[in-house]
SERO-410893 format. One record per atom (N, C-alpha, C, O): residue number from 0; atom name; chain; x, y, z. Coordinates in Angstrom, 2 decimals. Last residue first. Example, Ala and Ser with C-alpha at 12.3 -4.5 7.8 and 13.67 -1.06 7.14 Angstrom:
SERO-410893
[1,"N","A",[12.85,-2.25,7.08]]
[1,"CA","A",[13.67,-1.06,7.14]]
[1,"C","A",[12.90,0.03,7.87]]
[1,"O","A",[13.41,1.14,8.04]]
[0,"N","A",[13.19,-5.69,7.80]]
[0,"CA","A",[12.30,-4.50,7.80]]
[0,"C","A",[13.20,-3.30,7.80]]
[0,"O","A",[14.24,-3.32,8.46]]
END
This chain:
SERO-410893
[79,"N","A",[69.30,-86.94,-33.61]]
[79,"CA","A",[70.30,-86.68,-32.28]]
[79,"C","A",[70.01,-84.82,-32.76]]
[79,"O","A",[70.53,-83.92,-32.10]]
[78,"N","A",[65.61,-88.13,-34.14]]
[78,"CA","A",[67.18,-87.42,-35.19]]
[78,"C","A",[68.40,-86.75,-34.02]]
[78,"O","A",[67.95,-85.69,-33.61]]
[77,"N","A",[64.11,-90.49,-33.11]]
[77,"CA","A",[64.75,-89.49,-32.87]]
[77,"C","A",[66.38,-89.42,-33.35]]
[77,"O","A",[67.47,-89.97,-33.21]]
[76,"N","A",[62.49,-93.54,-35.33]]
[76,"CA","A",[63.90,-92.69,-34.32]]
[76,"C","A",[63.84,-91.66,-34.53]]
[76,"O","A",[63.61,-91.27,-35.68]]
[75,"N","A",[59.57,-93.28,-35.55]]
[75,"CA","A",[60.66,-93.77,-36.52]]
[75,"C","A",[61.37,-92.56,-35.65]]
[75,"O","A",[61.10,-91.38,-35.39]]
[74,"N","A",[57.46,-96.04,-34.97]]
[74,"CA","A",[57.75,-94.32,-34.21]]
[74,"C","A",[59.17,-94.16,-34.65]]
[74,"O","A",[59.99,-94.90,-34.12]]
[73,"N","A",[55.55,-98.24,-35.00]]
[73,"CA","A",[56.15,-97.44,-35.87]]
[73,"C","A",[56.37,-96.31,-36.14]]
[73,"O","A",[55.92,-95.58,-37.03]]
[72,"N","A",[54.63,-99.65,-33.16]]
[72,"CA","A",[53.89,-98.86,-33.11]]
[72,"C","A",[55.09,-97.69,-34.38]]
[72,"O","A",[55.16,-96.46,-34.32]]
[71,"N","A",[56.82,-101.34,-33.30]]
[71,"CA","A",[55.40,-101.63,-33.08]]
[71,"C","A",[54.01,-100.76,-33.58]]
[71,"O","A",[52.92,-101.05,-34.09]]
[70,"N","A",[59.33,-100.62,-33.64]]
[70,"CA","A",[59.00,-100.96,-34.03]]
[70,"C","A",[56.98,-101.32,-34.30]]
[70,"O","A",[56.27,-101.46,-35.30]]
[69,"N","A",[59.44,-98.98,-30.69]]
[69,"CA","A",[58.34,-98.52,-31.64]]
[69,"C","A",[58.40,-98.94,-32.69]]
[69,"O","A",[57.74,-98.23,-33.47]]
[68,"N","A",[59.15,-100.93,-28.79]]
[68,"CA","A",[57.92,-100.51,-29.20]]
[68,"C","A",[57.73,-99.37,-30.55]]
[68,"O","A",[56.74,-98.99,-31.17]]
[67,"N","A",[61.45,-102.01,-29.38]]
[67,"CA","A",[60.17,-102.70,-29.81]]
[67,"C","A",[59.02,-101.62,-30.13]]
[67,"O","A",[58.30,-101.43,-31.11]]
[66,"N","A",[63.21,-99.87,-28.37]]
[66,"CA","A",[63.38,-100.56,-29.78]]
[66,"C","A",[62.34,-101.50,-30.21]]
[66,"O","A",[62.32,-101.81,-31.40]]
[65,"N","A",[62.22,-99.97,-26.06]]
[65,"CA","A",[61.82,-99.07,-26.43]]
[65,"C","A",[62.39,-98.85,-28.42]]
[65,"O","A",[62.07,-98.05,-29.30]]
[64,"N","A",[63.94,-102.63,-25.14]]
[64,"CA","A",[62.74,-102.27,-25.17]]
[64,"C","A",[62.22,-101.27,-26.55]]
[64,"O","A",[61.92,-101.67,-27.68]]
[63,"N","A",[66.37,-101.70,-25.85]]
[63,"CA","A",[65.60,-102.52,-26.88]]
[63,"C","A",[63.91,-102.90,-26.97]]
[63,"O","A",[63.09,-103.20,-27.84]]
[62,"N","A",[67.22,-100.19,-23.46]]
[62,"CA","A",[67.12,-99.71,-25.44]]
[62,"C","A",[66.58,-100.74,-26.42]]
[62,"O","A",[66.40,-100.54,-27.63]]
[61,"N","A",[65.78,-101.31,-21.08]]
[61,"CA","A",[65.59,-100.32,-21.43]]
[61,"C","A",[65.68,-100.02,-23.21]]
[61,"O","A",[64.77,-99.75,-24.00]]
[60,"N","A",[66.35,-104.77,-21.15]]
[60,"CA","A",[67.87,-103.59,-21.51]]
[60,"C","A",[66.02,-102.53,-22.16]]
[60,"O","A",[65.33,-102.82,-23.14]]
[59,"N","A",[64.59,-107.22,-19.49]]
[59,"CA","A",[65.19,-106.52,-20.95]]
[59,"C","A",[65.50,-105.77,-20.87]]
[59,"O","A",[64.74,-105.34,-19.99]]
[58,"N","A",[65.27,-109.16,-17.15]]
[58,"CA","A",[63.97,-108.75,-17.85]]
[58,"C","A",[64.78,-108.15,-19.34]]
[58,"O","A",[65.49,-108.86,-20.06]]
[57,"N","A",[67.99,-110.14,-15.25]]
[57,"CA","A",[66.69,-110.66,-15.73]]
[57,"C","A",[66.21,-109.58,-16.51]]
[57,"O","A",[67.13,-108.76,-16.53]]
[56,"N","A",[70.73,-109.45,-14.35]]
[56,"CA","A",[69.99,-109.77,-15.75]]
[56,"C","A",[68.88,-109.58,-16.75]]
[56,"O","A",[68.70,-109.23,-17.91]]
[55,"N","A",[70.92,-108.87,-11.75]]
[55,"CA","A",[71.12,-110.47,-11.88]]
[55,"C","A",[71.47,-111.09,-13.91]]
[55,"O","A",[71.94,-112.07,-14.48]]
[54,"N","A",[70.86,-106.16,-12.17]]
[54,"CA","A",[71.96,-106.97,-12.22]]
[54,"C","A",[72.10,-108.24,-12.52]]
[54,"O","A",[72.96,-108.77,-13.23]]
[53,"N","A",[67.90,-106.41,-12.22]]
[53,"CA","A",[68.58,-105.36,-13.74]]
[53,"C","A",[70.36,-106.81,-12.92]]
[53,"O","A",[70.62,-107.96,-13.27]]
[52,"N","A",[67.06,-107.00,-10.09]]
[52,"CA","A",[66.82,-107.46,-11.11]]
[52,"C","A",[67.84,-107.29,-12.02]]
[52,"O","A",[68.53,-108.20,-12.46]]
[51,"N","A",[68.36,-105.43,-8.08]]
[51,"CA","A",[68.96,-106.85,-8.18]]
[51,"C","A",[68.26,-107.48,-8.96]]
[51,"O","A",[68.48,-108.69,-8.91]]
[50,"N","A",[66.47,-103.05,-9.37]]
[50,"CA","A",[67.74,-103.16,-9.66]]
[50,"C","A",[68.63,-104.11,-9.82]]
[50,"O","A",[69.43,-104.22,-10.75]]
[49,"N","A",[63.83,-104.38,-8.13]]
[49,"CA","A",[63.74,-104.01,-9.26]]
[49,"C","A",[66.20,-103.79,-10.21]]
[49,"O","A",[66.80,-104.29,-11.16]]
[48,"N","A",[64.34,-104.24,-5.18]]
[48,"CA","A",[64.43,-105.19,-6.17]]
[48,"C","A",[64.39,-105.13,-8.22]]
[48,"O","A",[64.88,-105.79,-9.13]]
[47,"N","A",[64.57,-101.19,-4.99]]
[47,"CA","A",[65.54,-102.10,-4.51]]
[47,"C","A",[65.52,-103.75,-5.30]]
[47,"O","A",[66.49,-104.27,-5.85]]
[46,"N","A",[62.14,-100.52,-5.80]]
[46,"CA","A",[63.19,-100.02,-6.53]]
[46,"C","A",[64.61,-101.55,-6.36]]
[46,"O","A",[65.19,-102.35,-7.09]]
[45,"N","A",[60.62,-101.79,-4.07]]
[45,"CA","A",[60.42,-101.71,-5.66]]
[45,"C","A",[61.25,-101.46,-5.74]]
[45,"O","A",[61.84,-102.53,-5.87]]
[44,"N","A",[61.22,-100.47,-1.38]]
[44,"CA","A",[61.50,-101.88,-2.28]]
[44,"C","A",[61.21,-102.58,-3.29]]
[44,"O","A",[61.45,-103.77,-3.44]]
[43,"N","A",[60.60,-97.72,-2.42]]
[43,"CA","A",[61.79,-97.91,-2.41]]
[43,"C","A",[62.31,-99.58,-2.25]]
[43,"O","A",[63.36,-100.01,-2.73]]
[42,"N","A",[57.73,-98.27,-2.08]]
[42,"CA","A",[58.81,-98.17,-2.92]]
[42,"C","A",[59.96,-98.27,-3.40]]
[42,"O","A",[60.34,-98.74,-4.48]]
[41,"N","A",[57.63,-98.85,1.04]]
[41,"CA","A",[57.79,-100.12,-0.66]]
[41,"C","A",[57.72,-99.62,-1.25]]
[41,"O","A",[57.35,-100.46,-2.07]]
[40,"N","A",[58.68,-96.86,1.88]]
[40,"CA","A",[59.11,-98.13,2.51]]
[40,"C","A",[59.20,-98.82,1.12]]
[40,"O","A",[60.13,-99.18,0.40]]
[39,"N","A",[56.56,-94.66,0.91]]
[39,"CA","A",[57.62,-94.59,0.78]]
[39,"C","A",[58.75,-95.51,1.13]]
[39,"O","A",[59.85,-95.12,0.77]]
[38,"N","A",[53.88,-96.05,2.66]]
[38,"CA","A",[53.78,-95.84,0.47]]
[38,"C","A",[55.56,-95.88,0.14]]
[38,"O","A",[56.03,-96.74,-0.59]]
[37,"N","A",[55.08,-95.72,4.44]]
[37,"CA","A",[54.84,-96.85,4.87]]
[37,"C","A",[55.11,-96.96,2.84]]
[37,"O","A",[55.92,-97.53,2.10]]
[36,"N","A",[54.69,-92.51,5.23]]
[36,"CA","A",[55.99,-93.41,5.21]]
[36,"C","A",[56.03,-95.32,4.83]]
[36,"O","A",[57.04,-96.00,5.02]]
[35,"N","A",[52.08,-92.38,4.26]]
[35,"CA","A",[53.06,-92.12,3.57]]
[35,"C","A",[54.04,-92.37,3.66]]
[35,"O","A",[54.71,-92.57,2.65]]
[34,"N","A",[50.88,-93.10,6.84]]
[34,"CA","A",[51.15,-94.19,5.85]]
[34,"C","A",[51.32,-93.73,4.59]]
[34,"O","A",[50.85,-94.41,3.68]]
[33,"N","A",[52.48,-91.15,8.79]]
[33,"CA","A",[52.57,-93.03,9.05]]
[33,"C","A",[52.52,-93.58,7.70]]
[33,"O","A",[53.43,-94.25,7.21]]
[32,"N","A",[51.00,-88.78,7.70]]
[32,"CA","A",[51.78,-89.63,8.14]]
[32,"C","A",[53.03,-90.91,7.97]]
[32,"O","A",[53.98,-91.26,7.27]]
[31,"N","A",[48.16,-90.02,8.97]]
[31,"CA","A",[49.06,-89.83,7.14]]
[31,"C","A",[49.81,-90.01,6.34]]
[31,"O","A",[49.90,-90.60,5.26]]
[30,"N","A",[48.25,-90.39,11.80]]
[30,"CA","A",[48.08,-91.28,10.75]]
[30,"C","A",[48.20,-90.75,9.14]]
[30,"O","A",[48.35,-91.60,8.26]]
[29,"N","A",[49.44,-87.78,12.00]]
[29,"CA","A",[50.22,-88.67,11.90]]
[29,"C","A",[49.78,-89.68,11.36]]
[29,"O","A",[50.47,-90.19,10.47]]
[28,"N","A",[46.70,-86.01,11.57]]
[28,"CA","A",[48.45,-85.75,10.23]]
[28,"C","A",[49.07,-86.50,10.64]]
[28,"O","A",[49.99,-86.54,9.82]]
[27,"N","A",[44.58,-87.05,12.64]]
[27,"CA","A",[44.57,-87.11,11.22]]
[27,"C","A",[46.23,-87.25,10.61]]
[27,"O","A",[46.78,-87.99,9.79]]
[26,"N","A",[45.91,-86.34,15.72]]
[26,"CA","A",[45.59,-87.70,15.11]]
[26,"C","A",[45.87,-88.18,13.54]]
[26,"O","A",[46.67,-89.01,13.10]]
[25,"N","A",[46.03,-83.40,15.22]]
[25,"CA","A",[47.27,-83.90,15.40]]
[25,"C","A",[47.22,-85.80,15.23]]
[25,"O","A",[48.14,-86.47,14.78]]
[24,"N","A",[43.65,-82.12,13.15]]
[24,"CA","A",[45.40,-81.82,14.14]]
[24,"C","A",[46.25,-83.42,14.36]]
[24,"O","A",[46.86,-84.18,13.61]]
[23,"N","A",[45.74,-79.22,10.77]]
[23,"CA","A",[45.15,-80.80,10.61]]
[23,"C","A",[45.59,-80.91,12.22]]
[23,"O","A",[46.61,-80.49,12.77]]
[22,"N","A",[47.33,-76.91,9.36]]
[22,"CA","A",[45.79,-77.01,9.64]]
[22,"C","A",[44.80,-78.40,10.68]]
[22,"O","A",[43.64,-78.41,11.09]]
[21,"N","A",[49.70,-77.57,8.98]]
[21,"CA","A",[48.60,-77.53,7.78]]
[21,"C","A",[47.53,-77.72,8.11]]
[21,"O","A",[46.72,-78.46,7.55]]
[20,"N","A",[50.51,-76.42,11.59]]
[20,"CA","A",[50.82,-75.61,10.51]]
[20,"C","A",[50.41,-76.11,9.38]]
[20,"O","A",[50.60,-75.34,8.44]]
[19,"N","A",[49.87,-77.96,13.53]]
[19,"CA","A",[49.00,-76.97,13.23]]
[19,"C","A",[49.14,-75.81,11.81]]
[19,"O","A",[48.43,-74.95,11.29]]
[18,"N","A",[51.55,-80.37,12.69]]
[18,"CA","A",[50.14,-80.46,12.43]]
[18,"C","A",[49.79,-78.89,12.18]]
[18,"O","A",[49.48,-78.46,11.07]]
[17,"N","A",[53.71,-79.41,13.53]]
[17,"CA","A",[54.08,-79.64,11.68]]
[17,"C","A",[51.88,-79.61,11.55]]
[17,"O","A",[51.16,-79.08,10.71]]
[16,"N","A",[53.01,-79.18,15.82]]
[16,"CA","A",[54.32,-78.02,15.22]]
[16,"C","A",[54.00,-78.47,13.85]]
[16,"O","A",[54.11,-77.59,13.00]]
[15,"N","A",[53.08,-82.09,17.06]]
[15,"CA","A",[52.10,-81.11,16.72]]
[15,"C","A",[52.29,-79.89,16.08]]
[15,"O","A",[51.18,-79.54,15.68]]
[14,"N","A",[55.41,-83.28,16.12]]
[14,"CA","A",[54.36,-83.68,14.81]]
[14,"C","A",[53.22,-82.76,15.00]]
[14,"O","A",[52.47,-82.43,14.08]]
[13,"N","A",[57.15,-81.70,17.95]]
[13,"CA","A",[57.80,-81.55,16.10]]
[13,"C","A",[56.37,-82.45,15.87]]
[13,"O","A",[56.12,-82.02,14.74]]
[12,"N","A",[55.80,-82.88,20.73]]
[12,"CA","A",[56.53,-81.63,19.98]]
[12,"C","A",[56.48,-81.01,18.33]]
[12,"O","A",[55.85,-80.08,17.83]]
[11,"N","A",[56.59,-85.91,20.03]]
[11,"CA","A",[55.03,-85.03,20.69]]
[11,"C","A",[54.81,-83.66,19.76]]
[11,"O","A",[54.14,-83.40,18.76]]
[10,"N","A",[58.80,-85.40,20.67]]
[10,"CA","A",[58.59,-86.30,19.18]]
[10,"C","A",[57.27,-85.28,19.11]]
[10,"O","A",[57.04,-84.29,18.43]]
[9,"N","A",[58.80,-84.97,23.26]]
[9,"CA","A",[60.15,-83.86,21.99]]
[9,"C","A",[59.25,-84.19,20.67]]
[9,"O","A",[59.03,-83.37,19.78]]
[8,"N","A",[57.76,-87.10,24.35]]
[8,"CA","A",[56.97,-85.57,24.27]]
[8,"C","A",[58.03,-85.07,23.75]]
[8,"O","A",[57.87,-83.96,24.26]]
[7,"N","A",[57.50,-90.38,22.72]]
[7,"CA","A",[58.33,-88.57,23.44]]
[7,"C","A",[57.59,-87.57,22.74]]
[7,"O","A",[57.14,-87.25,21.64]]
[6,"N","A",[54.76,-91.46,22.41]]
[6,"CA","A",[55.23,-90.42,21.49]]
[6,"C","A",[56.10,-89.97,22.71]]
[6,"O","A",[55.60,-89.30,23.61]]
[5,"N","A",[53.15,-94.41,22.96]]
[5,"CA","A",[53.30,-93.09,23.82]]
[5,"C","A",[54.59,-92.82,22.22]]
[5,"O","A",[55.04,-93.61,21.39]]
[4,"N","A",[50.07,-95.90,21.30]]
[4,"CA","A",[51.46,-96.16,21.78]]
[4,"C","A",[52.38,-95.14,22.56]]
[4,"O","A",[51.61,-95.30,23.50]]
[3,"N","A",[47.89,-98.09,21.10]]
[3,"CA","A",[47.34,-97.07,21.58]]
[3,"C","A",[49.80,-96.91,22.09]]
[3,"O","A",[50.50,-97.58,22.85]]
[2,"N","A",[45.34,-99.13,18.47]]
[2,"CA","A",[46.39,-99.65,18.54]]
[2,"C","A",[47.05,-97.94,19.51]]
[2,"O","A",[46.86,-96.84,18.99]]
[1,"N","A",[42.81,-101.29,17.03]]
[1,"CA","A",[43.50,-100.08,16.98]]
[1,"C","A",[44.68,-100.55,17.95]]
[1,"O","A",[45.01,-101.71,18.22]]
[0,"N","A",[41.62,-102.58,14.08]]
[0,"CA","A",[42.95,-103.11,15.19]]
[0,"C","A",[42.87,-101.87,15.46]]
[0,"O","A",[42.83,-101.09,14.51]]
END
């Protein structure tokens, strides 16, 4: 699928400047930036879901999880 969009002149100048500073052409820079933006949005959503899960009391608290790992792999607790 391909799409054509209209980018306001001010934003176009910003994108072109950033692309040039990185030695990339306009399209390459724009596509990479869109991809990174969506990756960040997905990461934020994952974090949000994790926080909501924690607030509901789902899952295992980190302290208990790490205690279980130490026991399973015979790792002594660190001394403070």
